[in-house]
N, C-alpha and C positions, 0 to 999 in steps of 0.2 A: 592400262590407265595412265595417264603421263604423273598423276600426282593425288592424292588422296584428299587435298583441299579442295573440294569441288564448290562452287559456288552457284554457277550457270547450267540449267537443265532444260533441253527442249527435244520433245520426240517427235518426227517429222516424216512420215511413212515408216519406214523400217530401219531409219536410222536416228539413234539417239546422237544429240550435242551437247558434249560435257566440254562447259567452261571449268579451268582450274582457276588457281591463284597462284600467279605468277610462271606457271609452267603450260601455258596457252590453250589451244583447244584441241580436244579429239572428237573423234566421229565413229561411232560404234554401231555394227547391226544388230539391233536387238533380238534378229533371230537365232542367232550364232555365240553373242556376247563378245563379237571380236572386235579389236580397235582396226579399223581399215586405213584411217586417216589420221593424221597428226599436222597442225599447223603452230608453226613458232613464229613470232615475231621479227619481221628483219627490215631492212632499209630497201628490199627489192619492192618495185610496182608491183601490186597486187597482192603484198601481203599484209597481216594484222601490223599495227603498231605498237602494240603493248601485248603484254603475254597475261596481264590480268584480266580473267575473263568472269564479268560479276552476275551478267544476268544475259538472257538467249528470250528475244522472244519471233514468233511468224507472223506478219502481218497478214491482213486479209487480202493483200494480191499478192501471197505466197513466198514474196521476198523474208530474209531473214534478218534482222536486226542484232547488234552484239554489243554491249556496254562494256566498253574496256577503260582501263586505268589511263588511257589518254586517247578519249576521242570516241566517236558512235561509228561502225562500220556495219555495213551491209555488204553480204554476199550474193557476188553474181554467179548465178546459177550456172551459165550459159558458158562464162569463161573460166569458173572456178577459183575467181577472185576476190579479194574484199576491196571494198570503196570506201574510202572515208568520205562521211558525211558531212558536208560544209555548211551545215545550215547550224550545228551547235559548235562551239569553241573544239577546239581539237586538243587542248593542255587541260581538258577537264578530265577529273576522275567520277567516271558513271557508276550508278551502284544497281540503278533499276529503270526499265522501261515499260511502257505500257500505251497501247493504241485503242482511242476510245470509241466512240459510236459515229462520233461527226468524223471519223481520219485523223485526229489531231496527234500528234506521237509526243507524249511527255517522257521527260527524263529525268529521275533524281540522280544527285550528286553527294559524294561524300564530304562537302563542305560547301559548297556553292551555291546551294538552294535548287530550286526547281526550273525546268526550261520545257518548251514548247513548241513545237513547229504544225502549222496546219498545211497539209499535204494539198488541200484544194486551193487555198488563198497564197499560199508561200508566207505566209505572216510565221514571224518568230517571236520569241519572247522569254524573258525568265521573272522568276519570283523568290525573293529572297525574305530572310528574317529582317524585322525591324525592332529595336529594343524597347522603342516608345511609342508603338502601336499596337494596340491590341487585336486588329483585324489583320496582320499580317502572317504570312506562314509563322509557324511556330519554332521551328529551326533550321536551317541551314543543310543539316545531315538529313538524309531521305532514305528510309529503308523500302518503302514499296508506294506503289500507286493503282489504286483501284476505284470502279466507276461500279456505280450501284443500279439497280434496275428502272429507279427515279432520272438517270444520268446526270447524279451527281459526283463529282470528280474526290476523293476521298485520298490524304497523303499521311503515310506513316512516319512521323519524324519522331528525332530521339528530344523533342520537347513536348510533345502533345500528339493529336490527332487533329487535323486540318482540313475540313470541306469547304472547296471552293466555292465562293458565291455566283448567285447568276450574272454578277458586275463583271465579271471573270477577272475582278483585281483584287477583291478582298477575299478571307477567310473567317469561316467559324470555328473556334477552337474548342478542344475538350481535353482537358489536363484532371490531373488529381484533384483540382478544385471541383472538378464534375462529378468526383465519387471514383475516379481511375486509379487504381492499386499504383500505376507509376506512370511517369510521362515519355519512357522511350517505347514506343509504341514499332513494331516487329511487322505485323501484316494484319489482312484482316478477307473474310469472304463475309458473303451475304446467303443467308438460307430462304426457303418458299414463301417464307412470311415476311420478307424484308429487314430481317432481323441480322444486324452486323455481328459478328463472331471476331472479338480482335484480340491478337495475342500481343502480350506486354514480358517485359523482363520479370513480372512479379503475379503472374497468371495470367488468365483470359477475361475478358468483358464480352458480357451478353447484353448489346447496346440494340434498343428497341426505336421503329422512325419515331415514337412520342418522346423519346430522351431518356426512358427509362436504364439503369445504369446496373447488371449484377455483376458481382466480380466473383468469378470461379477459381480454385487455389485446390492444392494436393489435399487440402481438407475436405475437397467435394469429388475428390478421385483422381484428379491428373496427375499424371506420374513424377512430373515436377511443376513447380511456376515460372 
């Protein structure tokens, strides 16, 4: 593996895609544990434009998307080339990707908020933090995007947790004011009962559909907060 600082991981068949911080992309055969291909950024056509690979997803159509420090890339399986996706700005440092049930591609950034692209209609847009608007995104620094079983979009930011409202413009936000231990939200998952399990920098949150918040820390058996 080209570097120990790994951010993006995707298992696709027998291949593990390994995105590193500043050292490009490795492809590993999971059966043998051998890295059989490495991609570095270059100016050549079909190459990655940046070696910071923060997140990798496989879309429903089978194509693979990579969030990099400069733009979003899709891998052409036939040509074995990377294509810069022009529906998002190419200068943006992207941190996380998600494709929702409606085929919308969501992309979180390091400091420029949330971007979206509807693959069916071609509509694109972005959403950002506004200090004087309580229903805006809580922060422009985004760590994770998630869709729950009710098809609500949740955004983990470094200013709190934001849930996109049905108007597709505003957010309902959850912070320390709602009982969260920290506003720096890292990620989340949903269990079979519709409960969200949310990781923060000061412990885990059990967040029920009714809005009940329970904080779990080392005192509850976690190895770390």
